N, C-alpha and C positions, 0 to 999 in steps of 0.2 A: 848723655848717651844711650839711647833704648837698649833694653836688656841683649834685643836681637841684633843691632847693629855690635855690642861690646863684644859678643859670642862670636860675630864675623871676625872680627878683627884678633881674637883669640885662636880662632881654629888659621888665620891667614896667618898671623905669628909662628903659631905649633908646624904648617905645614913647612916654613921655613928652616926653622931653630931648632926644633924639638928632635930629639932622638928615640923616642918612647911615645906608644901610642898613648892616648885618652887625656886630658886635661880637667881643667876646674869647670863642671858646668852647674855648678850648684845653685839653684832657685832659680831656674829655667825649666818650663814645665810645655812637656809636648802633651797635645791634646790625647795622640795614639801611638803605639810602637809601631814600628816601619820593618822593612825587609831591602836588605841590597844584596845585591847577585854580581859578583866578581866573578869573571871567567875566562879561561883560555882560549884561543882562538879553535873553533872544531871542536868544542866539548860539548854544544846542546845549551850553553848558558843562558842564550837570550829565551830560546822559546821554552825552556824551562820556567825562568823567572816571568814569560807572558802567560803560563798557564797558570801559574802559581795563583798571580795577580788575577784571572779570571775565576779560580774557584773559591778566593775570599773574596771576589767583589771590591777586590783593591785598583786605585790607580797605577798605570804604568809607565815608568820614564825611563825612555830610551831615545827615539826619535825625537818625544816630546820634550826631553829634559834640555838637547840641544835648541829646538825652539823655544823653549823658555829662557832661555841663555840668552839666545838673540834677542828677544823684546827685552830683559832687561839690560844689555849692552846695547841697545839700538842698533844692531847690526841684522842684515840678512842672513838668514838662515845659513846659506853657501858659506857665506865667510867664516861664521863659528865651528861649521861642520870641518872646514879645513884645519881647522888646530884644535878640534876635539880629540882627545886624548892622545895626543903627541907632545915629547917632549921639546924643547928649544933650547935656543942659547939670548942672551941678550945681544948679540953683533946680529944675528939672525934677526933677532924682533926689529933693529936699528934701521936694519936696509929694508926691509919689508915697511916700515914704518915710512922711510923716506918715498919709497915708490908706490905705497898703496894707499891713500887717505884713509881705505875702508878697514884696515887690517888693525887688530884689536892686537896688544901685548901679551906676555906671557902674565901679567900681573893681574892686569886687568880679569881677564878669560877667569883667575882665578878665583878673585873677588868676585865677580858673578857668577860664576859658578857654586862658591861656598854660600852666596844667598841665595839662590836657586834652591841648592840641594837643603837647604833650614828650612827654607820655606815649608818645602815639601812634608820634611820630617814634622814641622810643628802640625802639622794637622793630621799625619799619621796615615795610615792604611792605604798604604804606598809599596810596591817595587819599584826600585832604584837601581836599574843597571851599569854597573862601571862607575867608572869617572872617580874613582878613590871615593865615594861616597861613606863608604866604610869608616875613612879615617876623618871623616867632618860632623858626620851623628853621633852626638852620646854613645857609647857602648850597650850603657842600660837601658835604650832608646827604641834598639833596633834589633834584630836577627843579623847577622854579617854571615854570609854565603859564599864559598868558592866552589864554583865547578869546574870540574879538569878531567883529564882523560891522558893516557899516554900521548907521547908525540906521534906513535905509526898509527895509532887507534885517529888521532886527531886528521893527518896525513890522508888515510883513507877515508874519513868524513869527507875532506875538502875537496877528493877527486869526484866522488860520488855525487854528493847535493850540488858542487860549483861546477861541474861536466867539464874538468879542466886535468892537463897530464901532471904525473907525480911532480917531474919538475917544477912547476907552476905552484902544485900545491905545496912541496916545500918550503918555496919562495916566499908563499904568502902567510904560511903558518909561520913562520921564522920573523918576518916582518913584522906583521899585528902583535905577536908573543913581546917583540922586543919595544915595539911602541907601545903596550899598552904597560911595561915593566917599568921602563925608563919614565915613564908619566909619572908612575908613583914615587919612582926613588927620587927624580925630581924634585916634585909638586909637594910630597908629603916628606920626604926623608925616610921614606918606611920601605923596607925589600915587600914586594908582591907577593912573592912566594912563602912569607914565613906562617907558617899556623895559629899564632898566638893570635892573630889577628879576625880570624875569623871563628864563629860558635859550631860551621858546620862545612867539612870538606866533602864533596861527592865526588867521586871517581864513575861518570859514568861510562866505563865498557861494558858496564852488566846492565845499566838501569837503563830502561826508553823513558821519554818527556814526562809521562805519567805518574811514573812509580817515584820517578826523581822528584818530580813535586810534591809529591805528597809527603816524602822524606819533608821536603822545607817545610811542608805545614803541621807536620806531626814537631819538629822542633819547635818553629814558632810556637805553639801551643805549650810546650813544657816550659819554655822562657816566659811567657806572657801569660800562665794559667787564669789571672782574674780575667784575661780577655779570651779565653775558650769557649765561652757560650758563645760568645758574637762570629768566634770563629764556625763554631759549627752552624749557626741557624743561616752562615754567611754559604756555606757548602751544601748546605739541604737546598738551597734557593738556588744556586748554580747547578745542581749535581745534573738537573736533568740534561743541559748542555751535552753531557759528556757518556 
């Protein structure tokens, strides 16, 4: 069994059985560190993650991660998108599997997710959004960030940016919040809101995208000081775009 395959198997077992974060990743070499950004809906986590990637000239994985999982699983992107960051059950899997030959089971989805996230992490210089990536990549190889904001702030933003009424905004915020937290709980046996799983937690009530992205970059440089000079050069090259 290859080192990578062994790591995938361990992460998969951990997702189903472990009660604490972390695992035995000794001997696995990663070329460069990465960044993961978990985000509450309406917090601005995705645009912040995208800005961090642009400033550092890192690869950005959100929709691209879905595409990579689809390619790995040999499924159409929209098939993967239907199950992306959603918790499911064995009965639901069985029914869908009988009715839809393209459906991907929860265990297969997690296997492919783990494979893709680890492949990205081995190369490093990446910013990955959500999907429990912070529970897959060894913690000493990644800066894990949680972007959040008070519920009332997130509802207000949903109303403003999505042009929907308050009732619909509340419905969407609660729906996506539950789906993401249930996803982490079901597949990684972790509490999404446990602060010990993150290096940085940003409340965006008083931070714009640019300011919040600078905080993430500053924390990244602090955690990975030997990577600091490369970060400075990347920012210097990309600063002309801002």
